[in-house]
N, C-alpha and C positions, 0 to 999 in steps of 0.2 A: 372509577379506576384509580388507584394511587399511582404517585410518580414511579415507584419501584415496578408495579405492573406495566406501565407504559414503556420503561426502559427495557424490561423483559420482552414485551411485545415487539418493540422495534428491533431488538437483537435477533429475534425469530425471523423477522422479515429480512434482516441482513443476511442471516444464514441461508435462507431460501434463495436470495439474490446470487450469492456467490457459488451456490450449489448448481445454479442454472447454467446452460451453455457448457462451454468447454474451456475452463480456465487454463488448462494446461498449455493449449496453443497460444493463448494470450501471454502466459508467463515467458514463453520462449521468445517473445519479442523484446523482452527487457532482461534478459540474462546478463547483458553488459552492464546494466545498472548495478546488479547484484555484485559483480566483480569489483566495480567502483567502490561499492559500500565496504566490502570486506577489506579491499586495499586501504582505504582511508582510515579504517579502524585498526589497521596494523595488527591483524589477528596473527597469533603465533602459536606453535605447538604447545599443548598442554593448557592453554587458556580454557576456561569455562565460558561459553558463548551462548546467548539466547537470541533466536531469530523470531521476532514477534510478528504476527500476521504472516506467517511464512508461506502460506499457499502450497504450491508444489515444490517448495524448498530450495528456490534459487540461491538465496545467501546462505542458507544452512549448509548446502552441498559444497559451496566454495570454501566456507570456514572449515569444514570437515575435512576437505582436501588438503587444508594447511596443517593438519594435525591437531585442531582444537577439539575439545570435548563439547558437543553441540546438542542443544534442544531447540526443536522447532515447535512453535505454538501457533495454533490457528482456531478460529471459531467455527470453521467448516471442515470437520474431519473427513468428508468425502474426497477432499484434495489429497489426503495422505497416501492414498492408493498409488498415485503417480509418484508422489515424493519418495515412498519406499522402494518402488521399482528403480528410480533414478539412483538412490543411494546404493542399492544392491549392484547396479551395473558398475558404479564407482568403487565398490568395494569399501565403503565407509559406513560407520555405525552412527545413527543419530537417534536421539529420543524424540518421538513425535507426541505432542500433548494437546488434546482439546482443551481449549481455554480462552479466556476473555482478556483482552488488553487492559481493560479497566479494572481488572481483579486478577492479577498475575498470581498463580498458584505456587509461588516460590517464596522463601524467606528473604529477609533483608540482606543486601550485599552478596547475593548468591553468584554473581556473574562478572568476569572481568570485562566483557564486552556484551552490550545489548544493541541489537541491530534491528532495522525494519526497512524493507524496500517497497515503497508504493503500497503499504498495507494499513498502518495505523491511522491513516487519514480518514478511514471510514468508520472508526469508533465514535460514537456520538459525542461523548463528553470529554472534550480535549484535555481540560485541566486535570481530570481523573487519570488520564493516560499518561500525561507528563509526570504526574507524581509517582505512578506506578513504575515508570521506566527508570526514574531516578532512584526509587526505593530498592529495587532488585539489583542495581549496579553497585559494585564494590567501590569503596573509597580508592581513589587514584585510578578508577577504571574509566571507561568511555562509553557513551551512547552515540550511535551514528545512524542517521535516518536519511533515506532518500525520498524525498517528497516532491510531487509535481508542484510547479510554481503556480500561484494563483493567476498570473497573467499569461501563462503558456497554453498550449493546445488542450491539455487534460483539464487544467484548472477552468479554463473557459467552458470546456465540455460539461463539467460538473455543474456549472452555474446554468448553462443553457438547459440541460435536461431538467433541473430543479425548477426552472421557470414554468414548465409545463405540467408539473406534479404538485399535489397538495403540499402545503408547507409542512416541514417536519415538526415534531413536538418542541416546545420552548427550550427544553434542556439540550437539544441536539444542534451542534454547531456544523456548519458547512465543511465538507472535506476539503474544499479549496482554501480554507483559512490555514491549513497545515503548510501551505506553500506561501504564506505571508509573513515576512520577517518580523514585523511588529507584533503580531499575534503571537508567534512563537517564543519571541523574547518574554512576553508577559507570562505565558504558560510556565516557562522553566524559571522565571524569576520567582514565581509563587512556590516552586519546588526548590528554591535556593540553589539554582544552577544557571550557568550562562552558555547560551549556544553560540556557535560561529557558523558562517554560511559560505558555501562556494557553489556558484551557479554553473551548471553543466547542460549538455544537451544530448539527448538520445535520438539518433536518426534511425527512424523506424522504416524499414523498406516497404513501400506500396507504390505500385505503378501510377495510381491516380487517387484523387479524393474519393471517387466513387468506389473504388476497390477497397479502400480503407473502411468506409461505411458498411459495405457489404459484409466484410469480414467481421467487424464488431457487432452488426446487427445479428449475425448467426451464432456468435460464440461468446460475447461478452455479457455476463450476468446482468449488470445495470442497464445496458441497452435492451436486452430481452424483456426485462421486466417493465421498462418504459414503453416498449411496443405493446405488451400485454394490456397495460392499463389504458394506453391512448388509442389503440385501433378501434375498439368498440365505440369511442367518442368521435371517430373520423378525424382524429387530430395527429396520428402517427406520421402521415405523409408530410405534414407541415414541418414537424419537428426533424424529420429525416432530411428534408430539404435544406434546413438550417444547419444541420450537422455537416452536410457535404459542403456547404459554403464556408463554414468555420474551418473544415479540413483544407479547403483550398487556400486559405490564408497562410497555412503552415507547410504547405507542400512545395518541394522542389523537384523538378524533372531531372536533374542531372543524377548520374550513376544508376539509371533505371527507375528512378523516382523514390524519394523519402519524405516522410513527415518529421519535421523537427519538433521534438516534445522536451521543453525545458524543465528541469528539476533542480532543487537544492540538495547538496550534501550538507546536512545539518550535523555537526559535531558538538557533543556536550560532554565536557570532562568534569568529573567529580573531583573535588579537592581531596588530598590525602587525609 
């Protein structure tokens, strides 16, 4: 099998992962993150905006509500049914495009703003993604990414699940690295751009760590696929118990219970 074949096979597995479960209810938990992304990007009426790995359209919808001309791109078009319904409810028009963050189907300098909220982390070749984001952003434009930090709840969850599963191909980088400042600086330096970072926290409402794990076990594609792989080996219960303990570290009981999930707002401005 060639490297190209391996890349294609991995992306097919990614497609199946995100089509599993009910990503729409997962996306509802991080709608505030999308608001932050669009606000930090200073999206204005008439701008051309691309939301990469849009999922069910969180950031795309916020940007369209500000009067921007918006395109939402995702590897998993099954999610567009929910996205289209949400856009119709808001009365906004958005172009939904099935596509790959590593091979954006747009010309150079097509967009004033390029956004992604908790999405591009899962594309396997980080340096290719960074180059593509910069390529489609206009001179004097901006790229704004909201990525889970490597040392936060979700970054540690990525690493924990990965420790139970077969190692990814050599060309694939861990999603957690998109939340590592040094790694991201190197990525954008190779694309002749300079990122800045602001750390924020998403407080996700769950009464208990167990409730959090129950919810993700039922609805979140990566957790569902991990269970499918590990349960026949008798290892799922062990991983599940570790996820509960991980969630316990980030859970607060005040306000009915929340999990603190840290993320970086990464802003990359292109020179004029």
